[in-house]
TORPA-4810 file (N, C-alpha, C, O; in nm, 3 decimals):
<nodes>
NODE_1_-0.731_1.181_1.569_-0.788_1.121_1.403_-0.744_1.169_1.308_-0.777_1.283_1.273_M
NODE_2_-0.631_1.070_1.224_-0.583_1.099_1.140_-0.635_1.179_1.056_-0.727_1.149_0.979_P
NODE_3_-0.567_1.314_1.066_-0.628_1.397_0.915_-0.567_1.385_0.809_-0.451_1.345_0.805_A
NODE_4_-0.667_1.433_0.657_-0.634_1.414_0.584_-0.518_1.459_0.504_-0.451_1.555_0.543_S
NODE_5_-0.490_1.397_0.398_-0.360_1.496_0.382_-0.312_1.599_0.315_-0.339_1.609_0.195_P
NODE_6_-0.260_1.660_0.355_-0.266_1.813_0.286_-0.200_1.813_0.126_-0.174_1.710_0.064_S
NODE_7_-0.183_1.923_0.084_-0.177_1.916_-0.052_-0.027_1.890_-0.074_0.020_1.856_-0.182_E
NODE_8_0.045_1.911_0.042_0.202_1.947_0.030_0.267_1.787_0.091_0.386_1.757_0.106_N
NODE_9_0.131_1.693_0.120_0.245_1.594_0.138_0.102_1.479_0.049_0.022_1.412_0.114_T
NODE_10_0.105_1.484_-0.074_-0.025_1.409_-0.123_0.082_1.254_-0.108_0.204_1.239_-0.122_L
NODE_11_-0.056_1.137_-0.066_0.054_1.041_-0.084_-0.080_0.929_-0.159_-0.201_0.945_-0.140_R
NODE_12_-0.029_0.839_-0.230_-0.067_0.719_-0.292_-0.037_0.614_-0.274_0.075_0.576_-0.307_I
NODE_13_-0.138_0.520_-0.207_-0.117_0.398_-0.166_-0.109_0.320_-0.254_-0.190_0.334_-0.345_A
NODE_14_0.023_0.169_-0.269_0.015_0.081_-0.352_-0.022_-0.027_-0.255_0.050_-0.050_-0.158_L
NODE_15_-0.161_-0.111_-0.285_-0.157_-0.225_-0.252_-0.229_-0.359_-0.329_-0.256_-0.365_-0.449_T
NODE_16_-0.252_-0.472_-0.221_-0.278_-0.559_-0.353_-0.225_-0.684_-0.258_-0.137_-0.662_-0.175_G
NODE_17_-0.286_-0.826_-0.274_-0.223_-0.919_-0.232_-0.045_-0.926_-0.281_0.036_-0.869_-0.354_G
NODE_18_-0.057_-1.042_-0.182_0.102_-1.110_-0.196_0.129_-1.137_-0.344_0.026_-1.142_-0.411_P
NODE_19_0.249_-1.155_-0.413_0.266_-1.174_-0.549_0.155_-1.093_-0.655_0.117_-1.138_-0.763_G
NODE_20_0.120_-0.985_-0.603_0.102_-0.843_-0.690_0.157_-0.779_-0.797_0.080_-0.751_-0.889_G
NODE_21_0.336_-0.732_-0.812_0.378_-0.649_-0.841_0.406_-0.530_-0.767_0.484_-0.449_-0.820_G
NODE_22_0.355_-0.503_-0.650_0.368_-0.375_-0.625_0.497_-0.333_-0.590_0.535_-0.224_-0.630_K
NODE_23_0.570_-0.401_-0.522_0.683_-0.384_-0.482_0.780_-0.358_-0.604_0.868_-0.276_-0.580_T
NODE_24_0.778_-0.405_-0.712_0.835_-0.373_-0.829_0.809_-0.265_-0.904_0.881_-0.181_-0.959_T
NODE_25_0.688_-0.283_-0.893_0.625_-0.141_-0.939_0.617_0.019_-0.894_0.583_0.126_-0.944_A
NODE_26_0.681_-0.043_-0.743_0.649_0.069_-0.697_0.879_0.168_-0.701_0.931_0.279_-0.693_A
NODE_27_0.914_0.032_-0.718_1.030_0.084_-0.748_1.084_0.125_-0.861_1.192_0.182_-0.872_D
NODE_28_0.989_0.089_-0.972_1.031_0.139_-1.092_0.975_0.259_-1.103_1.042_0.356_-1.138_L
NODE_29_0.851_0.265_-1.075_0.745_0.428_-1.088_0.806_0.523_-1.013_0.793_0.639_-1.051_L
NODE_30_0.906_0.486_-0.861_0.935_0.582_-0.843_1.083_0.610_-0.936_1.116_0.724_-0.970_R
NODE_31_1.128_0.541_-0.955_1.277_0.616_-1.065_1.193_0.648_-1.206_1.279_0.698_-1.279_R
NODE_32_1.090_0.645_-1.266_1.054_0.676_-1.364_1.051_0.817_-1.310_1.129_0.902_-1.352_E
NODE_33_0.934_0.848_-1.193_0.921_0.977_-1.101_1.002_1.022_-1.044_0.966_1.121_-0.982_F
NODE_34_1.141_0.985_-1.030_1.215_1.063_-0.933_1.220_1.204_-0.867_1.258_1.246_-0.758_S
NODE_35_1.160_1.268_-0.993_1.176_1.396_-0.941_1.051_1.479_-0.836_1.056_1.566_-0.749_D
NODE_36_0.953_1.404_-0.896_0.826_1.428_-0.811_0.791_1.350_-0.659_0.746_1.395_-0.554_R
NODE_37_0.838_1.193_-0.705_0.790_1.159_-0.619_0.887_1.001_-0.516_0.963_0.921_-0.570_V
NODE_38_0.848_1.004_-0.366_0.912_1.001_-0.303_0.897_0.800_-0.200_0.815_0.780_-0.110_A
NODE_39_0.976_0.713_-0.241_0.938_0.629_-0.208_0.896_0.574_-0.007_0.975_0.578_0.087_L
NODE_40_0.796_0.543_-0.005_0.765_0.490_0.165_0.792_0.315_0.170_0.702_0.230_0.173_V
NODE_41_0.885_0.298_0.169_0.894_0.140_0.131_0.805_0.082_0.230_0.755_0.134_0.329_P
NODE_42_0.794_-0.061_0.174_0.755_-0.132_0.291_0.762_-0.189_0.388_0.847_-0.278_0.389_E
NODE_43_0.677_-0.169_0.518_0.748_-0.170_0.663_0.733_-0.287_0.753_0.762_-0.305_0.872_T
NODE_44_0.663_-0.386_0.632_0.622_-0.511_0.707_0.768_-0.568_0.632_0.842_-0.633_0.707_A
NODE_45_0.804_-0.553_0.521_0.961_-0.659_0.428_1.004_-0.615_0.559_0.986_-0.697_0.649_T
NODE_46_1.083_-0.453_0.606_1.159_-0.416_0.652_1.197_-0.490_0.855_1.292_-0.499_0.933_M
NODE_47_1.045_-0.523_0.848_1.034_-0.537_0.997_1.067_-0.690_1.012_1.134_-0.719_1.111_L
NODE_48_1.029_-0.797_0.925_1.077_-0.933_0.930_1.212_-0.935_0.822_1.193_-1.048_0.777_F
NODE_49_1.283_-0.907_0.781_1.413_-0.892_0.747_1.489_-0.878_0.790_1.602_-0.918_0.764_T
NODE_50_1.430_-0.779_0.920_1.544_-0.676_1.061_1.589_-0.793_1.138_1.703_-0.807_1.182_G
NODE_51_1.480_-0.888_1.153_1.459_-0.959_1.288_1.351_-1.008_1.353_1.342_-1.107_1.425_G
NODE_52_1.242_-0.901_1.307_1.118_-0.905_1.407_1.057_-1.063_1.325_1.074_-1.113_1.214_F
NODE_53_0.970_-1.109_1.464_0.974_-1.279_1.414_0.831_-1.285_1.350_0.731_-1.219_1.378_P
NODE_54_0.851_-1.399_1.239_0.690_-1.456_1.197_0.653_-1.510_1.281_0.721_-1.586_1.350_R
NODE_55_0.493_-1.476_1.301_0.425_-1.525_1.452_0.312_-1.583_1.324_0.299_-1.542_1.208_V
NODE_56_0.225_-1.716_1.409_0.091_-1.740_1.404_-0.017_-1.720_1.473_-0.131_-1.716_1.425_V
NODE_57_0.025_-1.700_1.636_-0.067_-1.756_1.721_-0.160_-1.588_1.705_-0.134_-1.487_1.640_E
NODE_58_-0.232_-1.610_1.765_-0.351_-1.481_1.724_-0.309_-1.359_1.816_-0.266_-1.259_1.758_P
NODE_59_-0.317_-1.358_1.939_-0.268_-1.276_2.043_-0.058_-1.202_1.970_0.009_-1.112_2.020_E
NODE_60_-0.030_-1.272_1.873_0.163_-1.242_1.849_0.135_-1.195_1.675_0.215_-1.148_1.595_A
NODE_61_0.005_-1.225_1.660_-0.023_-1.162_1.546_-0.064_-1.006_1.556_0.002_-0.912_1.512_V
NODE_62_-0.218_-0.999_1.641_-0.226_-0.874_1.661_-0.100_-0.796_1.703_-0.089_-0.687_1.648_R
NODE_63_0.012_-0.836_1.802_0.148_-0.748_1.845_0.191_-0.703_1.719_0.203_-0.585_1.684_A
NODE_64_0.214_-0.807_1.650_0.261_-0.763_1.474_0.195_-0.683_1.414_0.268_-0.603_1.356_T
NODE_65_0.108_-0.668_1.402_-0.013_-0.571_1.259_-0.004_-0.462_1.390_-0.097_-0.388_1.361_Q
NODE_66_0.033_-0.427_1.473_-0.001_-0.319_1.548_0.131_-0.206_1.578_0.149_-0.087_1.603_T
NODE_67_0.194_-0.312_1.559_0.332_-0.252_1.543_0.359_-0.250_1.426_0.446_-0.165_1.406_A
NODE_68_0.331_-0.296_1.344_0.363_-0.245_1.156_0.281_-0.115_1.164_0.339_-0.013_1.128_I
NODE_69_0.134_-0.106_1.214_0.073_0.031_1.156_0.140_0.169_1.220_0.131_0.277_1.161_Y
NODE_70_0.191_0.156_1.314_0.261_0.264_1.393_0.384_0.269_1.296_0.429_0.371_1.244_H
NODE_71_0.434_0.139_1.280_0.590_0.240_1.238_0.601_0.282_1.053_0.679_0.350_0.985_V
NODE_72_0.448_0.176_1.015_0.431_0.263_0.889_0.393_0.447_0.880_0.447_0.513_0.791_Q
NODE_73_0.304_0.510_0.974_0.265_0.558_1.017_0.358_0.709_1.008_0.344_0.819_0.953_R
NODE_74_0.492_0.614_1.127_0.555_0.751_1.135_0.690_0.749_1.025_0.787_0.825_1.029_H
NODE_75_0.665_0.645_0.933_0.766_0.624_0.838_0.737_0.699_0.763_0.837_0.762_0.727_L
NODE_76_0.607_0.746_0.691_0.530_0.799_0.564_0.523_0.984_0.653_0.470_1.077_0.592_E
NODE_77_0.571_1.001_0.765_0.585_1.152_0.845_0.742_1.155_0.820_0.787_1.265_0.850_E
NODE_78_0.835_1.070_0.775_1.008_1.115_0.849_1.011_1.152_0.644_1.049_1.250_0.580_V
NODE_79_0.941_1.000_0.599_0.950_1.052_0.441_0.914_1.197_0.384_0.993_1.262_0.316_Q
NODE_80_0.788_1.240_0.417_0.767_1.362_0.418_0.837_1.491_0.443_0.810_1.594_0.383_A
NODE_81_0.932_1.480_0.539_1.006_1.557_0.646_1.114_1.529_0.566_1.186_1.627_0.586_A
NODE_82_1.181_1.448_0.476_1.275_1.438_0.375_1.251_1.474_0.229_1.333_1.506_0.144_R
NODE_83_1.158_1.465_0.223_1.101_1.521_0.060_0.987_1.599_0.086_0.881_1.537_0.074_F
NODE_84_0.977_1.728_0.121_0.878_1.823_0.126_0.880_1.863_-0.010_0.969_1.898_-0.087_P
NODE_85_0.742_1.845_-0.020_0.666_1.903_-0.147_0.638_1.810_-0.269_0.586_1.839_-0.376_G
NODE_86_0.684_1.695_-0.226_0.703_1.565_-0.290_0.632_1.489_-0.227_0.629_1.471_-0.106_Q
NODE_87_0.523_1.400_-0.378_0.426_1.307_-0.353_0.505_1.162_-0.282_0.604_1.099_-0.320_I
NODE_88_0.406_1.139_-0.156_0.479_1.029_-0.128_0.370_0.868_-0.206_0.248_0.857_-0.194_L
NODE_89_0.448_0.783_-0.269_0.461_0.662_-0.312_0.493_0.551_-0.188_0.603_0.505_-0.159_L
NODE_90_0.360_0.521_-0.124_0.330_0.418_-0.019_0.331_0.270_-0.053_0.238_0.193_-0.076_C
NODE_91_0.439_0.254_-0.048_0.420_0.010_-0.032_0.361_0.016_0.062_0.390_0.053_0.176_D
NODE_92_0.218_-0.044_-0.010_0.119_-0.014_0.130_0.049_0.063_0.150_0.047_0.172_0.092_R
NODE_93_-0.045_0.018_0.260_-0.089_0.151_0.339_-0.158_0.155_0.498_-0.241_0.064_0.501_G
NODE_94_-0.156_0.206_0.592_-0.221_0.175_0.723_-0.343_0.073_0.756_-0.358_0.012_0.862_T
NODE_95_-0.426_0.070_0.641_-0.545_0.018_0.625_-0.542_-0.130_0.644_-0.615_-0.203_0.710_A
NODE_96_-0.430_-0.157_0.564_-0.395_-0.316_0.524_-0.396_-0.391_0.666_-0.485_-0.476_0.668_D
NODE_97_-0.338_-0.385_0.759_-0.308_-0.456_0.880_-0.445_-0.534_0.933_-0.445_-0.643_0.990_G
NODE_98_-0.562_-0.453_0.902_-0.727_-0.496_0.877_-0.706_-0.627_0.780_-0.724_-0.726_0.852_A
NODE_99_-0.688_-0.650_0.705_-0.712_-0.793_0.673_-0.633_-0.931_0.694_-0.647_-1.043_0.645_A
NODE_100_-0.536_-0.872_0.798_-0.466_-0.984_0.828_-0.469_-0.950_1.012_-0.373_-0.947_1.089_Y
NODE_101_-0.560_-0.936_1.030_-0.609_-0.909_1.230_-0.728_-1.028_1.195_-0.818_-1.042_1.113_W
NODE_102_-0.657_-1.124_1.336_-0.768_-1.202_1.374_-0.913_-1.153_1.402_-0.934_-1.035_1.431_P
NODE_103_-1.002_-1.238_1.393_-1.106_-1.175_1.403_-1.217_-1.093_1.305_-1.338_-1.073_1.300_G
NODE_104_-1.100_-1.061_1.234_-1.195_-0.965_1.114_-1.153_-0.841_1.170_-1.115_-0.820_1.285_G
NODE_105_-1.169_-0.727_1.037_-1.095_-0.574_1.018_-1.157_-0.512_1.159_-1.088_-0.436_1.227_P
NODE_106_-1.303_-0.552_1.203_-1.340_-0.453_1.309_-1.272_-0.430_1.430_-1.264_-0.322_1.489_A
NODE_107_-1.218_-0.549_1.464_-1.105_-0.559_1.576_-0.954_-0.495_1.554_-0.866_-0.470_1.636_G
NODE_108_-0.962_-0.472_1.355_-0.830_-0.382_1.419_-0.821_-0.213_1.430_-0.732_-0.134_1.460_F
NODE_109_-0.952_-0.204_1.391_-0.957_-0.056_1.384_-0.949_-0.019_1.542_-0.868_0.060_1.590_F
NODE_110_-1.051_-0.093_1.614_-1.109_-0.041_1.747_-0.953_-0.108_1.844_-0.924_-0.045_1.946_E
NODE_111_-0.873_-0.216_1.809_-0.777_-0.181_1.892_-0.664_-0.070_1.816_-0.544_-0.098_1.815_A
NODE_112_-0.707_0.032_1.766_-0.611_0.090_1.707_-0.683_0.251_1.758_-0.602_0.344_1.756_L
NODE_113_-0.768_0.271_1.783_-0.874_0.400_1.810_-0.888_0.405_1.694_-0.933_0.518_1.678_G
NODE_114_-0.881_0.358_1.593_-0.897_0.422_1.408_-1.015_0.370_1.347_-1.075_0.285_1.414_S
NODE_115_-1.056_0.397_1.252_-1.208_0.351_1.169_-1.148_0.341_1.022_-1.057_0.418_0.993_T
NODE_116_-1.189_0.261_0.939_-1.130_0.263_0.832_-1.123_0.394_0.714_-1.041_0.417_0.626_L
NODE_117_-1.263_0.474_0.764_-1.273_0.570_0.723_-1.138_0.664_0.721_-1.085_0.695_0.614_E
NODE_118_-1.085_0.708_0.851_-0.999_0.745_0.893_-0.850_0.752_0.833_-0.768_0.842_0.812_D
NODE_119_-0.856_0.593_0.816_-0.695_0.506_0.735_-0.686_0.565_0.588_-0.591_0.620_0.532_E
NODE_120_-0.849_0.528_0.532_-0.853_0.595_0.384_-0.797_0.724_0.320_-0.728_0.759_0.224_L
NODE_121_-0.877_0.782_0.445_-0.857_0.929_0.414_-0.692_0.991_0.417_-0.656_1.103_0.380_A
NODE_122_-0.626_0.905_0.458_-0.466_0.938_0.448_-0.398_0.968_0.322_-0.286_1.011_0.293_R
NODE_123_-0.531_0.924_0.238_-0.439_0.904_0.075_-0.502_0.956_-0.054_-0.604_0.902_-0.096_Y
NODE_124_-0.456_1.037_-0.104_-0.572_1.076_-0.236_-0.556_0.959_-0.327_-0.646_0.970_-0.410_H
NODE_125_-0.505_0.882_-0.345_-0.493_0.782_-0.400_-0.459_0.640_-0.378_-0.359_0.622_-0.309_H
NODE_126_-0.528_0.523_-0.429_-0.474_0.368_-0.412_-0.471_0.327_-0.554_-0.539_0.355_-0.653_V
NODE_127_-0.365_0.250_-0.530_-0.332_0.174_-0.697_-0.357_0.021_-0.657_-0.258_-0.016_-0.595_I
NODE_128_-0.460_-0.093_-0.668_-0.423_-0.182_-0.633_-0.449_-0.258_-0.713_-0.550_-0.268_-0.783_F
NODE_129_-0.268_-0.376_-0.700_-0.210_-0.501_-0.751_-0.277_-0.629_-0.779_-0.193_-0.716_-0.755_F
NODE_130_-0.346_-0.663_-0.803_-0.403_-0.809_-0.751_-0.323_-0.905_-0.814_-0.264_-0.905_-0.922_E
NODE_131_-0.332_-0.986_-0.725_-0.211_-1.062_-0.715_-0.249_-1.219_-0.805_-0.359_-1.273_-0.797_T
NODE_132_-0.137_-1.269_-0.884_-0.092_-1.340_-0.921_-0.143_-1.452_-0.945_-0.174_-1.505_-1.052_A
NODE_133_-0.152_-1.494_-0.815_-0.218_-1.656_-0.806_-0.366_-1.619_-0.828_-0.439_-1.716_-0.851_A
NODE_134_-0.409_-1.530_-0.825_-0.558_-1.569_-0.899_-0.576_-1.621_-1.038_-0.684_-1.672_-1.071_V
NODE_135_-0.465_-1.607_-1.132_-0.437_-1.682_-1.219_-0.374_-1.805_-1.218_-0.305_-1.842_-1.314_G
NODE_136_-0.392_-1.881_-1.104_-0.284_-1.973_-1.087_-0.140_-2.004_-1.065_-0.079_-2.108_-1.038_G
NODE_137_-0.096_-1.847_-1.091_0.072_-1.890_-1.084_0.123_-1.821_-0.984_0.103_-1.715_-0.925_H
NODE_138_0.219_-1.939_-0.982_0.312_-1.911_-0.859_0.334_-1.738_-0.791_0.319_-1.638_-0.862_S
NODE_139_0.364_-1.733_-0.668_0.411_-1.590_-0.630_0.526_-1.584_-0.583_0.559_-1.476_-0.535_I
NODE_140_0.650_-1.725_-0.580_0.718_-1.735_-0.540_0.830_-1.628_-0.564_0.825_-1.591_-0.682_A
NODE_141_0.914_-1.574_-0.504_0.992_-1.470_-0.529_1.115_-1.467_-0.439_1.113_-1.552_-0.350_S
NODE_142_1.249_-1.368_-0.444_1.334_-1.362_-0.362_1.324_-1.298_-0.226_1.420_-1.258_-0.160_G
NODE_143_1.192_-1.291_-0.190_1.168_-1.179_-0.097_1.140_-1.348_0.005_1.069_-1.447_-0.009_N
NODE_144_1.243_-1.300_0.106_1.255_-1.405_0.225_1.072_-1.373_0.353_0.999_-1.454_0.411_P
NODE_145_1.070_-1.222_0.344_0.961_-1.208_0.419_0.805_-1.234_0.352_0.697_-1.188_0.389_A
NODE_146_0.831_-1.314_0.254_0.704_-1.368_0.175_0.695_-1.548_0.213_0.760_-1.638_0.160_R
NODE_147_0.605_-1.558_0.307_0.602_-1.692_0.337_0.426_-1.751_0.278_0.401_-1.863_0.322_I
NODE_148_0.303_-1.686_0.185_0.195_-1.725_0.159_0.201_-1.801_0.048_0.274_-1.771_-0.047_E
NODE_149_0.117_-1.917_0.052_0.077_-1.966_-0.032_-0.024_-1.923_-0.121_-0.111_-1.848_-0.077_S
NODE_150_-0.025_-1.973_-0.289_-0.128_-1.896_-0.328_-0.277_-1.869_-0.287_-0.342_-1.773_-0.330_E
NODE_151_-0.321_-1.954_-0.209_-0.464_-1.989_-0.179_-0.438_-1.845_-0.107_-0.459_-1.732_-0.151_A
NODE_152_-0.375_-1.894_0.040_-0.359_-1.775_0.124_-0.340_-1.586_0.066_-0.380_-1.488_0.128_A
NODE_153_-0.257_-1.587_-0.089_-0.281_-1.491_-0.154_-0.406_-1.476_-0.175_-0.465_-1.386_-0.115_A
NODE_154_-0.457_-1.537_-0.242_-0.554_-1.480_-0.296_-0.712_-1.451_-0.217_-0.806_-1.384_-0.259_V
NODE_155_-0.701_-1.524_-0.097_-0.783_-1.475_0.025_-0.724_-1.344_0.072_-0.802_-1.272_0.134_A
NODE_156_-0.620_-1.306_0.057_-0.553_-1.168_0.100_-0.621_-1.061_0.008_-0.679_-0.953_0.021_L
NODE_157_-0.580_-1.159_-0.104_-0.638_-1.031_-0.199_-0.763_-0.999_-0.236_-0.795_-0.913_-0.318_D
NODE_158_-0.851_-1.085_-0.158_-1.011_-1.068_-0.177_-1.014_-0.955_-0.044_-1.078_-0.851_-0.026_G
NODE_159_-0.932_-1.014_0.021_-0.989_-0.900_0.197_-0.898_-0.746_0.166_-0.965_-0.650_0.130_A
NODE_160_-0.837_-0.739_0.172_-0.770_-0.632_0.071_-0.811_-0.580_-0.007_-0.748_-0.474_-0.012_L
NODE_161_-0.911_-0.582_-0.113_-0.994_-0.516_-0.217_-1.106_-0.470_-0.138_-1.142_-0.353_-0.149_R
NODE_162_-1.175_-0.568_-0.043_-1.316_-0.566_0.003_-1.267_-0.381_0.086_-1.338_-0.281_0.079_A
NODE_163_-1.148_-0.389_0.148_-1.123_-0.295_0.195_-1.109_-0.147_0.173_-1.154_-0.055_0.242_L
NODE_164_-1.021_-0.142_0.043_-0.946_-0.071_0.011_-1.041_-0.007_-0.137_-1.008_0.099_-0.188_W
NODE_165_-1.129_-0.069_-0.176_-1.237_-0.009_-0.274_-1.307_0.032_-0.260_-1.362_0.061_-0.366_Q
NODE_166_-1.376_0.073_-0.147_-1.419_0.168_-0.087_-1.345_0.332_-0.043_-1.374_0.420_0.038_Q
NODE_167_-1.265_0.316_-0.121_-1.197_0.489_-0.150_-1.242_0.486_-0.212_-1.283_0.388_-0.274_H
NODE_168_-1.273_0.686_-0.241_-1.377_0.705_-0.338_-1.254_0.733_-0.541_-1.293_0.765_-0.653_P
NODE_169_-1.134_0.705_-0.495_-1.033_0.695_-0.597_-0.947_0.611_-0.584_-0.831_0.632_-0.548_R
NODE_170_-1.002_0.494_-0.615_-0.930_0.336_-0.614_-0.935_0.318_-0.743_-1.037_0.331_-0.810_F
NODE_171_-0.782_0.276_-0.804_-0.763_0.180_-0.901_-0.734_0.044_-0.951_-0.625_-0.003_-0.919_H
NODE_172_-0.784_-0.001_-0.997_-0.740_-0.157_-0.993_-0.639_-0.191_-1.137_-0.658_-0.154_-1.253_F
NODE_173_-0.551_-0.255_-1.092_-0.471_-0.337_-1.179_-0.481_-0.505_-1.182_-0.430_-0.594_-1.114_V
NODE_174_-0.571_-0.504_-1.293_-0.616_-0.613_-1.264_-0.479_-0.750_-1.297_-0.387_-0.709_-1.369_P
NODE_175_-0.469_-0.863_-1.261_-0.392_-0.991_-1.299_-0.370_-0.999_-1.435_-0.449_-0.934_-1.503_H
NODE_176_-0.280_-1.063_-1.495_-0.321_-1.069_-1.670_-0.167_-1.211_-1.701_-0.106_-1.274_-1.614_G
NODE_177_-0.148_-1.216_-1.865_-0.103_-1.295_-1.879_0.050_-1.212_-1.908_0.149_-1.271_-1.950_P
NODE_178_0.046_-1.091_-1.882_0.143_-1.014_-1.946_0.213_-0.924_-1.789_0.125_-0.857_-1.734_S
NODE_179_0.320_-0.920_-1.736_0.372_-0.882_-1.594_0.419_-0.763_-1.663_0.381_-0.658_-1.611_F
NODE_180_0.496_-0.754_-1.774_0.507_-0.593_-1.826_0.377_-0.534_-1.846_0.352_-0.424_-1.798_L
NODE_181_0.287_-0.601_-1.916_0.169_-0.499_-1.929_0.101_-0.422_-1.836_0.048_-0.313_-1.854_A
NODE_182_0.110_-0.515_-1.697_0.060_-0.473_-1.585_0.121_-0.384_-1.526_0.069_-0.304_-1.448_K
NODE_183_0.257_-0.390_-1.560_0.320_-0.240_-1.474_0.322_-0.118_-1.612_0.329_0.005_-1.624_I
NODE_184_0.317_-0.189_-1.665_0.286_-0.037_-1.746_0.094_0.010_-1.762_0.027_0.102_-1.808_T
NODE_185_0.079_-0.073_-1.719_-0.063_0.015_-1.641_-0.050_0.084_-1.568_-0.093_0.199_-1.574_T
NODE_186_0.039_0.018_-1.438_0.020_0.089_-1.346_0.096_0.220_-1.329_0.068_0.304_-1.244_G
NODE_187_0.201_0.230_-1.424_0.275_0.410_-1.484_0.163_0.447_-1.546_0.149_0.566_-1.514_L
NODE_188_0.060_0.412_-1.628_-0.004_0.494_-1.666_-0.121_0.594_-1.590_-0.171_0.707_-1.592_H
NODE_189_-0.128_0.410_-1.495_-0.240_0.537_-1.384_-0.174_0.602_-1.292_-0.245_0.654_-1.207_T
NODE_190_-0.036_0.617_-1.280_-0.002_0.690_-1.185_0.017_0.833_-1.281_-0.011_0.946_-1.240_L
NODE_191_0.067_0.804_-1.407_0.095_0.926_-1.439_0.001_1.018_-1.465_0.032_1.136_-1.484_T
NODE_192_-0.139_0.969_-1.469_-0.253_1.075_-1.502_-0.285_1.110_-1.386_-0.345_1.217_-1.386_E
NODE_193_-0.263_1.035_-1.222_-0.291_1.091_-1.137_-0.171_1.212_-1.118_-0.230_1.315_-1.086_I
NODE_194_-0.058_1.231_-1.124_0.049_1.331_-1.152_0.002_1.430_-1.236_0.005_1.548_-1.200_L
NODE_195_-0.033_1.401_-1.325_-0.068_1.508_-1.383_-0.222_1.565_-1.378_-0.268_1.655_-1.449_A
NODE_196_-0.287_1.493_-1.282_-0.401_1.580_-1.179_-0.369_1.640_-1.117_-0.410_1.756_-1.125_G
NODE_197_-0.278_1.606_-1.017_-0.205_1.672_-0.931_-0.121_1.807_-0.977_-0.101_1.905_-0.905_A
NODE_198_-0.084_1.793_-1.090_-0.013_1.921_-1.109_-0.132_1.986_-1.167_-0.177_2.085_-1.109_R
NODE_199_-0.199_1.932_-1.298_-0.305_2.042_-1.318_-0.403_2.139_-1.178_-0.436_2.258_-1.179_N
NODE_200_-0.423_2.048_-1.085_-0.470_2.119_-0.941_-0.425_2.192_-0.907_-0.483_2.300_-0.897_H
NODE_201_-0.299_2.177_-0.870_-0.212_2.274_-0.839_-0.187_2.433_-0.902_-0.188_2.544_-0.849_R
NODE_202_-0.166_2.389_-1.032_-0.163_2.523_-1.162_-0.301_2.595_-1.103_-0.304_2.705_-1.047_D
NODE_203_-0.418_2.505_-1.130_-0.521_2.629_-1.119_-0.519_2.695_-0.953_-0.574_2.805_-0.944_E
NODE_204_-0.469_2.645_-0.841_-0.492_2.728_-0.733_-0.383_2.812_-0.634_-0.383_2.858_-0.519_H
NODE_205_-0.263_2.801_-0.781_-0.138_2.891_-0.801_-0.175_3.051_-0.769_-0.265_3.101_-0.836_S
NODE_206_-0.113_3.126_-0.676_-0.146_3.283_-0.713_-0.112_3.344_-0.810_-0.145_3.462_-0.824_P
</nodes>
């Protein structure tokens, strides 16, 4: 079973429905805190833009989400090894696949020999960016891996939130009229998390 992240590999999951701005936020947050934070890029986008097929058949979707899950776990370990002592800012987390799994989340965790509790325990904090589709806005972007409609984005947002809000340190960044204000809220949230992590380590330093 996945172990809780250690003090030296503090992990923050950025998640939310398609069109929430989390990938943009992840890059900006990484730039702002480049001395303390290492980015774990979104696995699904890497796979799909690298030639991994987008599929709709249930068994094919299950195979796809299984692949994403395992690559995500190993990619996090790669970045932890490359940037020892830095905080991992993960563009999505390993529990995300449960929202895409045909038949519901229980089948996802059973197939992977895990539980929601185990996957949530991989991350110290979760920052959830609500999709702009909940406000009736287009989620069209230059990302060729994004194929969801606004309605699908809203449904996925709800399914993802139902999973991640069970984390004890869940931070919700709502959709609003200003994307800049939304990103600023995310930046403020991460600033507070980093300050808390630094204080905790200072208190426990010899």
